[in-house]
Legacy VTK file of the C-alpha trace (Angstrom):
# vtk DataFile Version 3.0
C-alpha trace
ASCII
DATASET POLYDATA
POINTS 297 float
24.310 167.974 20.013
25.346 166.136 16.842
26.825 169.309 15.383
29.304 169.625 18.280
30.562 166.042 18.023
34.213 165.714 16.935
34.710 164.670 13.340
36.754 161.628 14.317
33.932 160.361 16.567
31.103 160.470 14.020
29.929 156.976 13.118
30.467 155.757 9.577
33.297 158.195 8.884
36.481 156.451 7.748
39.855 158.220 7.963
39.942 158.327 4.150
36.564 160.114 4.039
37.683 162.611 6.684
40.965 163.257 4.862
39.149 163.747 1.546
36.753 166.277 3.085
39.659 168.216 4.546
41.498 168.120 1.247
38.448 169.436 -0.634
38.268 172.330 1.822
41.666 173.512 0.567
40.719 175.256 -2.680
44.280 175.880 -3.808
45.172 172.202 -3.436
42.030 171.115 -5.289
42.734 173.584 -8.108
46.328 172.296 -8.280
45.061 168.710 -8.503
42.750 169.625 -11.399
45.552 171.440 -13.246
47.914 168.483 -12.776
45.213 166.117 -14.015
44.589 168.335 -17.044
48.299 168.424 -17.885
48.544 164.642 -17.755
45.429 164.264 -19.917
46.868 166.686 -22.485
50.161 164.778 -22.432
48.433 161.432 -22.992
46.308 162.856 -25.808
49.178 164.768 -27.433
49.081 162.717 -30.674
45.388 163.595 -31.016
45.522 167.235 -29.906
48.793 168.405 -31.455
48.032 170.281 -34.702
51.478 169.623 -36.225
54.235 167.062 -36.189
56.517 168.287 -33.340
59.675 167.466 -35.309
58.530 168.555 -38.775
60.847 171.037 -40.494
59.539 172.606 -43.696
60.578 175.902 -45.279
62.678 177.310 -42.439
63.089 180.764 -43.997
59.325 181.401 -44.018
58.230 179.501 -40.908
60.941 180.243 -38.326
60.414 182.674 -35.449
56.699 183.200 -36.070
55.073 184.836 -33.006
52.063 183.290 -31.233
48.958 183.325 -33.424
45.816 181.276 -34.054
47.812 179.184 -36.514
50.668 178.599 -34.064
49.408 179.152 -30.503
52.906 179.217 -28.969
54.669 180.453 -32.105
57.467 178.618 -33.916
61.143 178.059 -33.110
64.323 178.642 -35.136
63.584 175.551 -37.259
59.971 176.563 -37.920
58.557 173.824 -35.668
55.228 174.437 -33.941
55.959 175.091 -30.273
52.472 174.181 -29.049
52.841 170.701 -30.522
56.346 170.400 -29.096
55.113 171.523 -25.673
52.418 168.815 -25.689
54.917 166.123 -26.616
57.424 167.614 -24.193
54.834 167.246 -21.438
54.774 163.492 -22.100
58.500 163.321 -21.451
58.755 165.728 -18.508
55.653 164.522 -16.653
56.356 160.824 -17.185
59.999 161.156 -16.110
58.938 163.055 -12.979
56.241 160.555 -12.032
58.229 157.380 -12.747
61.366 158.687 -11.021
59.251 159.509 -7.957
57.850 155.949 -7.947
61.380 154.492 -8.064
62.596 156.756 -5.247
59.541 156.277 -3.018
59.308 152.490 -3.416
63.018 151.928 -2.805
63.220 154.499 0.009
60.094 153.165 1.749
61.300 149.556 1.754
64.810 150.583 2.789
63.615 152.801 5.636
61.062 150.229 6.828
63.709 147.498 7.039
66.106 149.785 8.921
63.462 150.981 11.359
61.880 147.590 12.065
65.005 145.504 12.632
67.034 148.231 14.354
70.389 147.539 15.980
73.360 146.794 13.736
71.179 146.565 10.606
69.742 150.014 11.260
73.178 151.498 11.938
74.712 150.030 8.780
71.817 151.024 6.536
71.567 154.577 7.867
75.345 155.143 7.691
75.096 154.267 3.996
72.333 156.857 3.691
74.607 159.431 5.376
77.381 158.673 2.888
75.017 159.140 -0.082
73.615 162.370 1.357
77.175 163.695 1.715
77.390 163.890 -2.096
75.519 166.854 -3.666
72.635 165.145 -5.451
72.547 167.335 -8.544
76.304 167.043 -9.137
76.040 163.278 -8.650
73.334 163.196 -11.324
75.468 165.374 -13.598
78.380 162.974 -13.229
76.332 159.838 -13.884
74.417 161.282 -16.829
77.657 162.641 -18.268
79.342 159.219 -18.066
76.512 157.197 -19.577
74.336 157.969 -22.580
71.093 159.561 -21.402
67.713 158.183 -22.414
64.337 158.301 -20.702
64.695 154.956 -18.880
68.225 155.741 -17.711
67.187 159.238 -16.620
64.282 157.828 -14.579
66.629 155.391 -12.816
69.284 158.035 -12.150
66.774 160.527 -10.739
65.019 157.875 -8.653
68.123 156.172 -7.281
69.749 159.458 -6.241
66.652 160.845 -4.479
65.385 158.044 -2.213
67.335 158.949 0.919
64.870 161.516 2.285
62.025 159.006 1.978
64.124 156.327 3.693
64.871 158.556 6.674
61.260 159.680 6.948
59.898 156.115 6.838
62.517 154.879 9.305
61.409 157.507 11.823
57.761 156.550 11.385
58.529 152.827 11.748
60.583 153.391 14.914
57.509 155.013 16.444
54.964 152.519 15.120
56.758 149.268 15.919
56.222 149.730 19.660
52.434 150.006 19.294
50.064 147.329 20.576
48.952 146.117 17.141
52.566 145.304 16.237
53.111 143.492 19.531
49.921 141.547 18.887
51.119 140.575 15.412
54.370 139.287 16.868
52.479 137.384 19.568
50.452 135.417 16.999
53.635 134.520 15.116
53.319 136.800 12.088
56.704 136.967 10.260
58.624 140.234 10.352
58.334 140.940 6.626
54.540 140.587 6.786
54.349 142.894 9.801
56.303 145.490 7.827
54.274 145.120 4.618
50.775 144.725 6.116
50.897 146.949 9.181
53.864 149.312 9.425
54.212 150.626 5.865
50.438 151.266 5.409
50.430 153.269 8.647
53.372 155.364 7.431
51.860 156.126 4.021
50.410 159.507 4.998
53.858 161.077 5.326
55.077 159.219 2.236
52.252 160.641 0.087
53.195 164.210 1.010
56.853 163.516 0.229
55.878 161.856 -3.071
53.868 164.882 -4.228
56.776 167.213 -3.456
59.203 164.828 -5.107
57.385 164.773 -8.475
57.825 168.525 -8.815
61.470 168.215 -7.819
62.056 165.416 -10.340
60.464 167.423 -13.151
62.683 170.374 -12.242
65.784 168.152 -12.120
65.019 166.633 -15.524
64.480 170.118 -16.937
67.793 171.258 -15.468
69.697 168.345 -16.980
67.995 168.823 -20.353
68.680 172.565 -20.199
72.382 171.800 -19.763
72.256 169.473 -22.771
72.925 166.199 -20.909
69.343 165.096 -20.310
66.723 164.515 -22.996
68.363 165.651 -26.211
66.712 167.212 -29.280
64.918 166.503 -31.509
62.940 164.735 -28.742
61.129 167.617 -27.030
61.090 168.161 -23.294
60.307 171.374 -21.466
63.920 171.676 -20.335
65.548 171.464 -23.756
62.843 173.754 -25.177
63.813 176.442 -22.662
67.457 175.827 -23.508
66.734 176.227 -27.229
65.135 179.610 -26.611
67.808 181.138 -24.373
69.828 182.501 -27.298
66.788 184.066 -28.961
65.129 185.828 -26.040
65.335 189.255 -27.695
63.971 188.182 -31.079
61.696 185.248 -30.120
60.855 185.401 -26.411
58.038 182.862 -26.813
60.398 179.920 -27.447
61.560 179.863 -23.817
58.563 181.619 -22.251
55.805 179.045 -22.763
57.704 175.892 -21.721
59.139 177.877 -18.812
55.623 178.818 -17.705
54.507 175.192 -17.995
57.449 174.094 -15.857
56.826 176.712 -13.181
53.081 176.022 -13.100
53.559 172.268 -12.815
56.106 172.475 -9.984
53.958 175.033 -8.134
50.884 172.806 -8.467
52.705 169.793 -7.044
53.888 171.920 -4.106
50.326 173.131 -3.455
49.076 169.537 -3.729
51.652 168.428 -1.159
50.547 171.212 1.214
46.925 170.111 0.856
47.810 166.459 1.486
49.865 167.380 4.535
46.972 169.300 6.084
44.408 166.622 5.184
46.465 163.689 6.474
47.812 165.308 9.638
46.922 162.842 12.459
46.982 165.655 15.028
43.814 167.110 13.485
41.692 163.951 13.387
39.289 165.459 15.902
39.115 168.876 14.271
35.535 170.145 13.932
34.006 171.412 10.739
32.405 174.799 10.972
LINES 1 298
297 0 1 2 3 4 5 6 7 8 9 10 11 12 13 14 15 16 17 18 19 20 21 22 23 24 25 26 27 28 29 30 31 32 33 34 35 36 37 38 39 40 41 42 43 44 45 46 47 48 49 50 51 52 53 54 55 56 57 58 59 60 61 62 63 64 65 66 67 68 69 70 71 72 73 74 75 76 77 78 79 80 81 82 83 84 85 86 87 88 89 90 91 92 93 94 95 96 97 98 99 100 101 102 103 104 105 106 107 108 109 110 111 112 113 114 115 116 117 118 119 120 121 122 123 124 125 126 127 128 129 130 131 132 133 134 135 136 137 138 139 140 141 142 143 144 145 146 147 148 149 150 151 152 153 154 155 156 157 158 159 160 161 162 163 164 165 166 167 168 169 170 171 172 173 174 175 176 177 178 179 180 181 182 183 184 185 186 187 188 189 190 191 192 193 194 195 196 197 198 199 200 201 202 203 204 205 206 207 208 209 210 211 212 213 214 215 216 217 218 219 220 221 222 223 224 225 226 227 228 229 230 231 232 233 234 235 236 237 238 239 240 241 242 243 244 245 246 247 248 249 250 251 252 253 254 255 256 257 258 259 260 261 262 263 264 265 266 267 268 269 270 271 272 273 274 275 276 277 278 279 280 281 282 283 284 285 286 287 288 289 290 291 292 293 294 295 296
């Protein structure tokens, strides 16, 4: 019967279609994807949506510490600035830093791990010993040291976060490449004279992308949390430029009199990181090669 035929054997079903159907079956992951998409849309449209200038300071004595209301949805801070507007502009910083830092880490780590895994031998040993040395340093303290030495800006922060977080991707991709390079399609590519760099770029890396996508989704949440931590400590994105981290930091001394200053950006941070974790779980289940023949009920 057609209904009892394995999903992987049905004609006209590509692996991408199968993975998408599995992903859609995970309601939490789909909801997380929609929330992430909404947050990025709000961040992009912040200049249009924000009701106030996020850095505008007017009559501080009358506008400071106003609680959430229809006029100020998230209330105002100690300078009388509208926190909803600052949260929207802060999303642009936090979300863009997280996404761009992930791209830097994943691209560099994927190429590094692919080279180590494909060529093996002395090259593999040298490259992976360097990875071991980098991993020996606590990543967050390494970031603290680098950001403390140099003046922090968004571009520098993206590079620091990306270039201190690529090692896990490199090790993951290396393991995948070590397994894939002994397959028949790689041997066939060598037999027809295809250069090594083309074998890596056209065949090995695309076949390792499933694991990389899961790592990338987890990494975005981690990068956003790291940026928030650095900004909270005052060595990341500095005021008056808003980011969720420095907004939480600004509200820590006023928790008893103005809880909303730290509460709303803190909730946005927690929600965003949770959504990226749920998205990564959904991608892992959808892209798991061991379930390619799983039947739909």
